[in-house]
C-alpha positions in Angstrom: -0.4 33.0 -39.4 -3.9 31.8 -40.2 -4.2 30.3 -36.7 -3.0 33.4 -35.0 -5.6 35.8 -36.5 -8.7 33.9 -35.1 -6.9 33.7 -31.8 -6.2 37.4 -31.7 -9.8 38.1 -32.7 -11.1 35.9 -29.8 -8.9 37.8 -27.4 -10.2 41.2 -28.6 -13.8 40.0 -28.3 -13.3 38.5 -24.9 -11.5 41.7 -23.6 -14.5 43.7 -24.8 -16.9 41.8 -22.7 -17.8 42.7 -19.1 -16.5 40.4 -16.5 -18.2 42.3 -13.7 -19.4 39.8 -11.1 -23.1 40.1 -10.3 -24.0 41.2 -6.8 -24.8 38.3 -4.5 -26.6 38.8 -1.2 -27.0 37.0 2.1 -30.0 37.7 4.4 -28.9 38.8 7.8 -31.1 38.7 10.9 -31.1 40.5 14.2 -33.4 40.1 17.2 -33.3 41.2 20.9 -31.7 37.8 21.7 -28.5 38.8 19.9 -27.7 41.5 22.5 -26.2 40.9 26.0 -28.2 43.9 27.2 -31.3 41.8 26.9 -30.1 38.7 28.8 -32.3 38.3 31.8 -33.7 41.7 31.3 -36.8 43.2 29.5 -36.0 44.7 26.1 -37.7 46.0 23.0 -39.0 43.6 20.5 -36.5 43.5 17.6 -37.1 41.8 14.3 -34.7 42.7 11.5 -34.0 41.0 8.2 -31.8 42.8 5.7 -29.6 42.1 2.7 -25.8 42.2 2.7 -23.7 42.0 -0.5 -21.2 39.2 0.1 -18.3 40.0 -2.2 -15.3 42.0 -0.8 -15.2 44.5 -3.7 -15.9 48.2 -4.1 -19.4 47.9 -5.5 -20.5 45.5 -2.8 -19.1 47.8 -0.1 -20.9 50.8 -1.6 -24.2 48.9 -1.6 -23.7 47.7 2.0 -22.8 51.2 3.2 -26.1 52.6 1.8 -28.2 49.8 3.2 -26.6 50.2 6.7 -27.1 54.0 6.6 -30.8 53.7 5.7 -31.5 51.1 8.3 -29.8 53.0 11.0 -31.9 56.1 10.2 -35.1 54.1 10.5 -34.1 52.6 13.8 -33.2 55.9 15.4 -36.0 57.9 13.7 -37.1 60.8 16.0 -34.0 60.4 18.2 -30.6 62.1 18.3 -29.4 62.1 14.7 -26.2 63.8 15.7 -24.8 60.5 16.9 -22.7 58.5 14.4 -23.1 54.8 14.4 -20.6 52.4 12.8 -23.1 49.6 12.2 -26.7 48.5 12.7 -25.8 46.8 16.0 -24.6 50.1 17.5 -27.9 51.8 16.6 -29.9 48.9 18.1 -27.9 49.2 21.4 -28.8 52.9 21.4 -32.5 51.9 20.8 -32.4 49.3 23.7 -30.8 51.8 26.1 -33.3 54.4 25.2 -36.1 51.9 26.0 -34.5 51.0 29.3 -34.2 54.7 30.3 -37.8 55.3 29.6 -38.7 52.1 31.4 -36.9 53.3 34.5 -38.7 56.7 34.3 -42.2 55.3 33.8 -42.0 51.9 35.5 -44.6 49.2 34.7 -46.9 51.7 33.0 -44.4 52.1 30.2 -45.3 50.6 26.8 -42.7 48.4 25.1 -40.7 49.5 22.1 -40.8 47.6 18.9 -38.7 47.7 15.7 -39.4 45.6 12.6 -37.4 45.9 9.4 -37.7 43.6 6.5 -35.7 44.0 3.3 -36.1 42.1 0.1 -34.7 42.1 -3.5 -37.3 43.2 -6.0 -35.4 43.2 -9.3 -31.9 42.5 -10.5 -30.3 42.7 -13.9 -26.7 43.2 -15.1 -27.0 46.9 -14.8 -29.7 47.6 -12.2 -30.8 46.5 -8.7 -34.0 47.5 -6.9 -34.7 46.5 -3.2 -37.5 47.3 -0.8 -37.3 48.0 3.0 -40.5 47.8 5.0 -40.2 49.2 8.5 -42.2 49.7 11.7 -41.1 51.5 14.8 -43.0 52.0 18.0 -41.8 54.1 20.9 -45.1 55.0 22.4 -47.8 57.4 21.3 -51.0 56.9 19.3 -49.4 54.7 16.7 -46.1 53.6 15.3 -43.9 55.0 12.6 -44.1 52.7 9.5 -43.7 52.7 5.8 -41.6 51.4 2.9 -38.6 52.7 1.0 -36.9 51.5 -2.1 -33.2 51.4 -2.6 -32.1 51.4 -6.3 -28.5 50.8 -7.3 -26.3 50.7 -10.4 -25.4 47.0 -10.4 -22.1 47.5 -12.1 -20.7 50.2 -9.8 -22.8 49.8 -6.6 -23.7 53.5 -6.7 -27.0 54.4 -5.1 -29.5 56.0 -7.5 -31.9 58.7 -6.4 -35.1 59.4 -8.3 -33.4 62.0 -10.5 -30.9 59.4 -11.8 -33.5 56.8 -12.7 -35.2 58.3 -15.7 -34.3 59.5 -19.2 -37.1 62.1 -19.2 -38.5 62.8 -15.8 -40.8 65.6 -17.0 -42.5 63.3 -19.5 -42.8 60.5 -16.9 -44.3 62.9 -14.4 -47.0 63.9 -16.9 -47.8 60.3 -17.7 -48.0 59.3 -14.1 -50.3 62.2 -13.3 -52.7 61.0 -16.1 -52.6 57.5 -14.5 -53.1 58.9 -11.0 -56.1 60.9 -12.1 -57.5 57.9 -14.0 -57.2 55.6 -11.1 -58.7 58.0 -8.5 -61.3 59.5 -10.8 -60.0 63.0 -10.9 -60.9 64.9 -14.0 -58.0 66.7 -15.7 -59.9 70.0 -15.3 -60.1 69.6 -11.6 -57.4 70.3 -8.9 -55.3 67.2 -8.1 -56.4 67.8 -4.5 -60.1 68.1 -5.2 -60.8 64.6 -3.8 -58.9 65.1 -0.6 -55.2 64.6 -1.4 -52.5 66.7 0.0 -50.2 67.5 -2.9 -48.2 70.6 -2.1 -49.3 73.7 -4.1 -52.0 71.5 -5.8 -49.3 70.1 -8.0 -48.8 66.4 -8.7 -45.4 65.0 -7.9 -43.7 61.6 -7.9 -43.3 59.9 -4.5 -40.1 60.1 -2.4 -39.5 56.4 -3.1 -39.9 54.5 -6.4 -39.2 50.8 -6.9 -39.1 48.3 -9.7 -40.0 44.6 -10.3 -39.6 42.6 -13.5 -43.0 43.8 -14.7 -43.9 47.0 -12.8 -42.8 50.4 -11.6 -44.0 51.0 -8.1 -45.0 54.5 -7.0 -45.3 54.3 -3.2 -46.6 57.4 -1.3 -46.1 56.7 2.4 -48.6 57.8 5.0 -48.7 61.6 5.4 -46.9 62.1 2.1 -50.1 63.0 0.1 -52.9 61.9 2.4 -53.8 61.4 6.1 -52.4 58.6 8.2 -55.8 56.9 8.2 -55.7 56.6 4.4 -52.6 54.4 4.6 -50.0 54.3 1.9 -51.1 55.3 -1.7 -49.5 52.8 -4.1 -49.6 52.8 -7.9 -48.3 49.8 -9.8 -47.6 50.8 -13.4 -46.7 48.2 -16.0 -43.1 48.6 -17.1 -44.3 48.3 -20.7 -46.1 51.6 -20.3 -43.1 53.6 -19.0 -40.0 51.8 -20.3 -39.3 54.6 -22.7 -38.7 56.9 -19.7 -36.5 54.6 -17.7 -32.7 54.8 -17.8 -31.8 51.6 -16.0 -33.3 48.1 -16.7 
């Protein structure tokens, strides 16, 4: 009997522990050379590196679906969003065919298309995962379409987390970040947030559309045109985690 009690206790303790496997990723690459359409024919320049969760489980599939959806939307930005693509390759075939159509229409005067996407893992714990996608798309015009977006996930379920799900107290975080923003850009608290040339809607500070995390920082990344002109480039604030951890739900 004395031997059975410790054994039962061990079973209870073990059963109470999480045996969730951590998410593991491979880096996948795609270039124009991967497509038959580009064999012996001019094609857009394609350079894509992205992460793919390797396990065949529900949470990995959930993460991969979100990654694919975001990358497809970047690749076909400004084109027919009513078309549904099953994978990244299909969206790139659409991109290549769109290039070839315009090349036929405009001949040698047509400027080449380019798409560059680079994805990396910024932070991973047992409960949280933060990744970054840098993108550049050029299909003619004065300049390309570029920026960064962060994809944050619940590492135990694979669920994508939007900004509203990341924080315990978004209102308090917003107030703190505005103080930091004003401090960094020299905007007195008695002055309008747009008094130095920013474009915050209704003169009201807001968090960026995309927020990422590293081991030591929370990254507020305002892409071009979000709060300033294209010429200003992205506006990025790197705030130490130690200053905002009280507001963060996942770490």
